C-alpha positions as CSV (number, residue, x, y, z in Angstrom):
1,M,60.5,-10.7,59.1
2,R,58.8,-8.6,56.6
3,R,59.5,-9.5,52.9
4,M,61.1,-6.9,50.9
5,V,59.2,-7.0,47.3
6,H,62.0,-7.1,44.2
7,P,62.5,-4.2,42.4
8,T,61.9,-6.1,38.6
9,L,58.9,-7.0,39.9
10,K,57.8,-3.1,41.0
11,L,58.4,-2.9,37.5
12,M,56.3,-5.2,36.2
13,L,53.3,-4.5,37.9
14,L,53.9,-0.2,37.3
15,L,53.6,-1.5,33.5
16,L,50.9,-3.3,33.7
17,M,49.3,-0.7,35.6
18,L,50.2,1.8,33.2
19,L,49.0,-0.8,29.9
20,G,45.9,-0.9,31.9
21,L,45.2,2.4,31.9
22,V,46.4,3.2,28.3
23,S,43.9,0.7,27.3
24,I,40.7,2.2,29.0
25,L,42.2,5.3,27.6
26,V,42.5,3.9,24.0
27,N,39.0,1.8,24.1
28,A,37.3,5.1,25.6
29,S,38.9,6.9,22.6
30,S,37.9,4.5,20.5
31,I,34.2,4.6,21.7
32,Q,33.9,8.5,21.5
33,S,35.5,8.1,17.5
34,D,32.6,4.8,17.2
35,F,30.3,7.1,18.1
36,G,31.1,10.3,16.5
37,H,31.7,8.3,12.9
38,C,27.7,6.9,13.4
39,D,26.5,10.2,14.2
40,R,27.9,11.8,10.9
41,V,26.7,8.3,8.9
42,V,23.3,8.7,10.3
43,K,22.7,12.5,10.3
44,R,23.8,12.5,6.7
45,W,21.3,9.9,5.6
46,A,18.6,11.8,7.3
47,F,19.5,15.4,5.9
48,S,19.6,13.7,2.2
49,S,16.6,12.2,3.0
50,L,14.4,14.7,4.8
51,D,12.5,16.6,3.0
52,Q,12.3,20.5,4.3
53,E,8.5,21.2,3.2
54,I,5.5,19.2,3.6
55,K,4.2,18.5,-0.3
56,E,1.1,21.2,-0.8
57,D,-0.2,18.6,-3.7
58,R,0.5,15.4,-1.0
59,H,-3.5,14.8,-1.5
60,T,-3.6,14.5,-4.8
61,L,-3.2,11.5,-6.9
62,R,-0.5,11.2,-9.1
63,D,0.3,9.6,-12.2
64,L,1.7,6.1,-10.1
65,L,0.2,4.9,-6.8
66,F,2.7,2.9,-4.7
67,F,1.6,0.9,-2.1
68,L,3.9,0.2,0.6
69,H,2.9,-3.1,2.0
70,V,4.7,-3.6,5.1
71,P,3.8,-7.1,6.1
72,R,0.9,-8.3,8.7
73,T,-0.7,-5.0,8.5
74,G,-4.0,-6.7,6.4
75,G,-2.6,-4.9,3.3
76,R,-3.6,-8.0,1.0
77,T,-7.6,-7.6,1.7
78,Y,-6.8,-3.6,0.1
79,F,-5.5,-5.0,-2.5
80,H,-7.9,-7.9,-3.8
81,C,-10.8,-6.2,-2.4
82,F,-9.9,-2.5,-3.6
83,L,-6.5,-1.9,-5.7
84,K,-7.2,-4.8,-8.4
85,K,-11.0,-3.7,-9.1
86,L,-9.2,0.2,-9.8
87,Y,-6.4,-0.8,-11.5
88,N,-7.1,-3.9,-13.5
89,N,-4.3,-4.2,-16.2
90,L,-2.6,-1.4,-15.0
91,E,-0.7,-3.3,-12.1
92,C,3.4,-2.5,-12.6
93,P,4.9,-6.1,-12.5
94,R,5.8,-8.1,-9.1
95,S,9.2,-6.4,-7.3
96,Y,11.5,-7.2,-4.8
97,D,14.9,-6.7,-4.3
98,K,15.5,-5.4,-7.6
99,L,13.6,-3.4,-10.1
100,R,11.6,-5.8,-12.9
101,F,9.9,-2.8,-14.8
102,D,9.8,0.4,-16.2
103,P,8.0,2.7,-14.0
104,S,8.1,5.0,-17.2
105,K,5.0,2.9,-19.2
106,P,2.0,3.5,-19.8
107,K,0.5,0.5,-18.2
108,C,2.4,0.8,-15.2
109,R,0.1,2.7,-12.8
110,L,0.0,0.6,-9.1
111,L,3.0,-0.7,-7.6
112,V,2.5,-3.3,-4.5
113,T,5.0,-4.7,-2.8
114,H,7.0,-5.6,0.0
115,D,9.8,-3.6,-0.8
116,D,10.7,-1.1,2.3
117,Y,10.5,3.2,1.3
118,S,14.2,2.9,-0.7
119,M,11.8,1.8,-3.8
120,M,11.2,5.8,-4.3
121,S,15.3,6.1,-5.0
122,K,14.1,3.9,-8.2
123,L,10.7,6.3,-9.0
124,P,9.8,8.9,-10.7
125,S,8.7,10.7,-7.1
126,Q,7.7,13.7,-8.5
127,R,4.6,11.0,-10.3
128,T,4.2,9.0,-7.2
129,S,1.6,8.7,-5.0
130,V,2.2,6.6,-1.4
131,V,-0.2,5.4,0.7
132,T,0.8,2.6,3.6
133,I,-0.9,0.5,6.6
134,L,0.5,0.9,9.7
135,R,-0.4,-1.6,13.1
136,N,0.6,-1.9,16.8
137,P,3.8,-2.9,16.6
138,V,3.1,-5.5,19.4
139,D,0.1,-7.2,17.5
140,R,2.4,-7.3,14.0
141,V,5.2,-9.2,16.0
142,F,2.5,-12.1,17.2
143,S,0.9,-11.8,14.2
144,T,4.5,-12.1,11.7
145,Y,5.3,-15.2,14.1
146,E,2.4,-16.4,13.5
147,F,2.3,-16.7,10.0
148,S,6.0,-17.6,10.3
149,I,4.8,-20.8,11.8
150,E,2.1,-21.2,9.7
151,V,4.3,-21.0,6.6
152,A,6.7,-23.0,7.5
153,A,4.8,-25.9,8.3
154,R,3.1,-26.0,5.2
155,F,6.4,-28.2,4.0
156,L,5.3,-30.9,7.0
157,L,4.5,-32.9,4.3
158,H,8.0,-33.7,3.3
159,P,9.6,-36.6,5.6
160,N,13.1,-34.5,6.0
161,L,14.3,-31.2,5.2
162,S,16.7,-32.0,2.2
163,S,13.5,-32.9,0.1
164,V,11.4,-29.1,1.6
165,I,14.7,-27.6,0.1
166,Q,15.4,-29.3,-3.1
167,M,11.1,-28.3,-3.7
168,S,12.0,-24.5,-2.9
169,E,14.9,-24.6,-4.9
170,R,12.3,-26.2,-8.1
171,L,9.7,-23.6,-7.3
172,R,11.9,-21.3,-7.4
173,S,13.7,-22.0,-11.0
174,K,10.1,-22.6,-12.8
175,T,8.4,-19.4,-11.2
176,R,9.1,-16.4,-12.4
177,G,7.3,-14.5,-10.0
178,V,7.5,-13.1,-6.6
179,S,7.4,-16.1,-3.7
180,T,6.6,-15.4,0.2
181,L,10.2,-17.1,0.7
182,D,11.6,-14.3,-1.3
183,I,10.7,-11.5,1.1
184,W,11.9,-10.0,4.2
185,P,11.4,-11.4,7.0
186,W,9.9,-14.1,5.6
187,K,13.0,-15.2,3.7
188,Y,14.8,-15.2,6.8
189,L,12.2,-16.2,9.5
190,V,10.2,-19.1,7.9
191,P,13.3,-21.2,7.1
192,W,14.4,-20.2,11.2
193,M,10.8,-21.3,12.0
194,R,10.7,-24.2,9.5
195,E,14.4,-25.9,10.6
196,D,13.2,-25.2,14.2
197,L,11.0,-28.1,13.8
198,F,13.4,-30.7,11.8
199,A,16.6,-29.3,13.8
200,R,16.8,-25.3,15.0
201,V,18.7,-23.3,13.3
202,A,18.1,-19.0,13.5
203,G,19.0,-16.6,11.2
204,L,17.4,-12.6,10.3
205,T,18.5,-9.6,8.2
206,N,16.6,-6.6,5.8
207,N,16.8,-5.9,2.4
208,S,17.4,-2.5,1.1
209,Y,18.3,-0.3,-1.9
210,L,20.3,2.3,-0.4
211,A,23.8,1.2,0.1
212,E,23.9,3.2,3.3
213,S,21.1,1.5,4.9
214,H,22.6,-1.1,6.7
215,E,25.5,1.1,8.2
216,V,22.4,3.1,9.4
217,R,20.3,0.0,10.7
218,H,23.5,-1.2,12.3
219,C,24.8,2.3,14.2
220,V,21.0,3.2,14.9
221,Q,20.6,-0.5,17.0
222,K,24.2,0.1,18.8
223,Y,23.3,3.5,20.3
224,K,19.6,4.0,20.5
225,I,20.0,7.8,20.8
226,L,20.6,7.8,16.9
227,G,17.3,6.5,16.4
228,N,15.4,10.0,17.3
229,H,16.6,10.7,13.6
230,V,15.1,7.7,11.4
231,L,12.3,8.1,13.6
232,Q,12.3,12.1,12.2
233,V,12.4,10.6,8.8
234,A,9.8,8.3,9.0
235,K,7.5,11.0,9.8
236,N,8.2,13.5,7.3
237,R,7.6,10.5,5.0
238,L,4.3,9.8,6.3
239,D,3.0,13.0,6.8
240,N,4.0,13.4,2.2
241,M,1.8,10.7,1.8
242,L,-1.6,9.9,0.1
243,Y,-3.3,7.9,2.6
244,V,-2.0,6.2,6.0
245,G,-4.2,3.6,7.1
246,L,-4.6,1.6,10.3
247,T,-4.8,-2.2,10.7
248,E,-6.9,-1.4,14.3
249,E,-9.3,0.7,12.6
250,H,-10.4,-1.8,10.1
251,K,-13.9,0.0,8.7
252,E,-13.3,3.7,9.4
253,S,-9.4,3.0,7.1
254,A,-11.5,1.2,4.2
255,T,-14.0,3.9,4.1
256,M,-11.2,6.6,3.9
257,F,-9.4,4.8,1.8
258,A,-12.1,4.3,-0.7
259,N,-13.3,7.9,-0.6
260,V,-9.4,9.3,-0.1
261,V,-8.2,7.2,-3.0
262,G,-10.6,5.9,-4.8
263,A,-13.0,8.8,-5.9
264,Q,-9.1,10.3,-7.4
265,V,-8.3,6.8,-9.1
266,I,-11.9,6.6,-10.7
267,S,-11.5,10.4,-11.4
268,Q,-8.5,9.5,-12.7
269,L,-9.0,7.2,-15.2
270,R,-12.7,8.5,-16.7
271,A,-10.5,11.7,-17.6
272,S,-8.0,9.1,-19.1
273,N,-10.6,7.2,-20.6
274,T,-12.1,10.2,-22.3
275,S,-8.9,11.6,-23.1
276,M,-8.2,7.9,-25.3
277,K,-11.3,7.9,-26.6
278,S,-10.7,11.4,-28.3
279,V,-7.2,10.2,-29.7
280,S,-9.0,7.3,-31.1
281,K,-11.6,9.1,-32.7
282,K,-9.3,11.3,-34.4
283,K,-7.2,9.0,-35.7
284,S,-9.4,6.2,-36.7
285,E,-11.0,9.6,-38.5
286,Q,-7.6,10.1,-40.4
287,S,-6.2,6.4,-40.4
288,P,-6.5,5.2,-44.8
289,S,-8.7,2.7,-46.4
290,F,-7.5,-0.8,-46.6
291,L,-9.9,-1.5,-49.9
292,D,-6.4,-1.8,-51.6
293,S,-4.1,-3.8,-49.6
294,D,-2.6,-7.1,-49.8
295,P,-5.1,-9.7,-51.1
296,D,-2.7,-12.2,-49.6
297,N,-2.5,-10.5,-46.1
298,N,-6.6,-10.7,-45.8
299,D,-6.7,-14.1,-44.3
300,H,-4.0,-12.8,-41.5
301,Q,-5.4,-9.4,-40.8
302,N,-8.9,-11.0,-40.4
303,S,-7.8,-13.7,-37.9
304,S,-5.8,-10.8,-36.2
305,S,-8.4,-9.0,-35.9
306,D,-10.8,-12.2,-34.4
307,Q,-8.3,-13.1,-32.0
308,N,-8.1,-9.6,-30.6
309,A,-11.6,-8.7,-30.5
310,G,-12.6,-10.7,-27.0
311,Q,-9.4,-9.1,-25.4
312,L,-10.5,-5.9,-26.8
313,A,-14.2,-6.3,-25.6
314,S,-13.2,-7.1,-22.6
315,N,-10.9,-4.2,-21.7
316,E,-13.8,-2.4,-23.2
317,D,-16.3,-3.6,-20.7
318,D,-13.4,-3.4,-18.0
319,E,-13.0,0.3,-18.6
320,A,-16.9,0.8,-18.8
321,T,-17.1,-0.4,-15.3
322,K,-15.3,1.7,-14.4
323,E,-16.5,4.7,-15.8
324,N,-19.6,4.2,-14.4
325,M,-18.5,3.1,-11.1
326,T,-18.8,5.1,-7.7
327,V,-17.3,5.2,-4.9
328,E,-20.4,3.4,-2.9
329,D,-20.0,0.8,-6.0
330,L,-16.0,0.3,-4.6
331,M,-17.1,0.2,-0.7
332,K,-20.1,-2.1,-2.0
333,A,-17.7,-4.8,-4.1
334,Y,-15.1,-4.6,-1.3
335,E,-17.1,-6.1,1.9
336,G,-18.7,-8.4,-1.1
337,C,-14.9,-9.1,-1.6
338,I,-13.5,-10.0,2.0
339,P,-15.6,-12.6,3.6
340,S,-14.1,-14.9,0.5
341,L,-11.2,-13.4,1.1
342,R,-11.0,-14.2,4.8
343,K,-12.7,-17.9,4.4
344,T,-9.8,-18.5,1.9
345,Q,-6.8,-17.5,4.5
346,A,-8.8,-19.4,7.2
347,A,-9.3,-22.5,4.9
348,R,-5.2,-23.0,4.0
349,R,-4.4,-21.7,7.8
350,T,-6.1,-24.6,9.3
351,S,-4.9,-27.3,6.9
352,S,-1.4,-25.7,7.7
353,L,-1.7,-25.8,11.4
354,K,-3.2,-29.1,11.6
355,R,0.6,-30.2,11.0
356,I,1.5,-29.2,14.1
357,S,-1.8,-29.9,16.2
358,P,-2.2,-28.5,18.8
359,A,-1.3,-25.3,17.5
360,N,-3.5,-22.5,18.6
361,F,-3.3,-18.9,17.4
362,S,-6.0,-16.7,18.8
363,K,-6.9,-13.3,20.8
364,E,-6.9,-15.0,23.4
365,E,-4.2,-17.3,23.6
366,R,-2.6,-14.0,22.8
367,L,-3.6,-12.5,26.2
368,Q,-1.7,-15.2,28.0
369,V,1.7,-13.8,26.8
370,P,3.8,-12.4,30.3
371,E,3.8,-8.7,30.6
372,M,8.3,-9.4,30.8
373,L,8.0,-10.9,26.7
374,L,5.1,-8.0,26.5
375,E,7.5,-5.2,28.0
376,Q,10.2,-7.0,26.0
377,I,8.9,-6.4,22.6
378,R,7.9,-2.5,23.2
379,S,11.3,-2.0,24.2
380,L,12.5,-4.0,20.9
381,N,10.0,-1.9,18.8
382,H,10.3,1.5,20.8
383,L,10.9,3.2,17.6
384,D,7.6,1.1,15.8
385,L,6.0,2.2,19.0
386,E,6.2,6.2,18.4
387,L,5.6,6.0,14.3
388,Y,2.3,4.0,15.2
389,K,1.0,6.9,17.9
390,Y,2.5,9.4,15.4
391,A,0.1,7.4,12.5
392,Q,-2.5,7.4,14.8
393,E,-2.7,11.7,15.2
394,I,-2.3,11.8,11.3
395,F,-5.0,8.9,10.6
396,E,-7.3,10.7,13.5
397,K,-6.6,14.6,11.7
398,R,-7.1,13.4,8.0
399,R,-10.4,11.2,8.8
400,K,-12.3,14.3,10.5
401,H,-11.2,16.3,7.0
402,T,-13.1,13.4,5.1
403,M,-15.8,13.5,7.2
404,E,-16.1,16.9,6.6
405,K,-15.5,17.0,3.4
406,L,-18.4,14.4,3.0
407,V,-21.0,16.4,4.6
408,T,-20.2,19.5,3.0
409,A,-20.8,17.6,-0.5
410,E,-23.7,16.1,1.1
411,M,-25.2,19.3,2.4
412,W,-24.3,20.9,-0.9
413,E,-26.2,18.5,-3.2
414,S,-29.2,18.5,-0.5
415,M,-29.3,22.3,-1.1
416,L,-29.5,22.0,-4.9
417,N,-31.8,19.0,-4.7
418,N,-34.0,21.2,-2.7
419,S,-33.5,24.5,-4.5
420,Y,-34.3,22.4,-7.9
421,S,-37.5,20.8,-6.3
422,G,-38.4,24.2,-5.0
423,V,-38.0,26.1,-8.2
424,L,-40.0,23.2,-9.9
425,W,-42.9,23.5,-7.3
426,K,-42.6,27.2,-7.9
427,V,-42.9,27.2,-11.9
428,F,-45.1,24.0,-12.2
429,P,-48.2,26.3,-11.3
430,L,-47.0,28.9,-14.1
431,V,-46.8,26.4,-17.2
432,M,-50.3,24.7,-16.2
433,T,-51.8,28.8,-16.0
434,I,-49.7,29.4,-19.3
435,I,-51.0,26.2,-20.7
436,L,-54.6,27.3,-19.3
437,L,-54.6,30.4,-20.9
438,F,-53.9,29.1,-24.1
439,C,-56.1,26.9,-24.4
440,L,-58.8,28.7,-23.9
441,F,-56.7,31.4,-26.7
442,V,-57.5,28.5,-28.9
443,L,-60.7,27.7,-27.7
444,F,-62.3,31.5,-28.2
445,V,-60.4,32.3,-31.7
446,N,-62.2,28.8,-32.8
447,A,-65.5,30.4,-31.5
448,R,-64.8,33.9,-33.2
449,R,-64.1,31.7,-36.4
450,R,-67.7,29.8,-35.8
451,T,-69.6,33.1,-35.3
452,S,-67.9,34.6,-38.5
453,K,-68.9,31.9,-40.8
454,V,-72.2,32.0,-40.1
455,K,-72.7,35.6,-40.4
456,I,-71.9,35.3,-43.3
């Protein structure tokens, strides 16, 4: 016997179907609306961030050099072995998360920070040159992981996590500078690794000076197709940088840095020192005598001058060294600096990893990572991989350009030296002939005088 469905039940089923259909349509509309919102947000940011034209003077060093130090790219070596030697006493105060200095001050000529490119919104863009180093994103992920564990392991000398946190807070309250634990991603990744060794807790984020950056990043992560707009902005910024180096091309990158950046810094500092000396000389000539000064102030004046004498002498020695420095001297200093810096870093790493032995991070160990995991890393960092490929193209073009300039300069120098030596060889016989004729003339005159005296 066939059972009849109650009309009320039929109505309820129909209503449920309609509600389901409406829900699907609303969700589709919501997704479309959300994508439209993200599309507008990302495009608006990209348009405002994109330089419409590549700057003509991008290869010319400006007043302020901003070293955009991407973590785990070898930038520490450049800072200690290149920039500190060039910009002694001219480095801006360390800054991260917020601006801690006035970039318009004359003693602020070099800014080195792990901040992202949004720092440029706080700097005088027309007076600022940007340099950076990029690394293969897969290797940088490994290096980031290894460094996080290394730093976290330093805290294992404490008996428990509470002791670690208390010590970290005490260090932060005492030091005015920026520590590793203030910088993204270490700010979150190191505690993650540190606490994972104790209790397994995790977290990650980023920092930026631009309010819309978090929304842009969220949209790009949600809709990968929008990442192309961000990639174009990043490529444009690389195009307009004074220098782009590659971690994997270490020697060539260092040579190019010395010839592109170092040479201009040396030239700029020479011009600045010459100008300052000229102004100082004029002031000293125009300054009145201090013979009529208050005798009660003599002791204070003498003590102040004695106190400043050492500092002034030291500064003068530094400036003199910079004035006489050449690109070749800079490269020699760099090559001499690297071994000691690497030795210090290796010793610190070994000491840290002893606490979690048998941890062993090496290139050989990285080769053991499964291909599936490598593919996942590449997928998650696909925009970085595209940007890195573009950086390789820029590097190769600029390397060729730099080498051509160096070869041309050497050719001109050789030609000038050869022509100078050629002129000398041509002039030398003529000069000797003239000298010989002059000697003969003197002898002839003296002989005539003696003959005339004898006749008389």
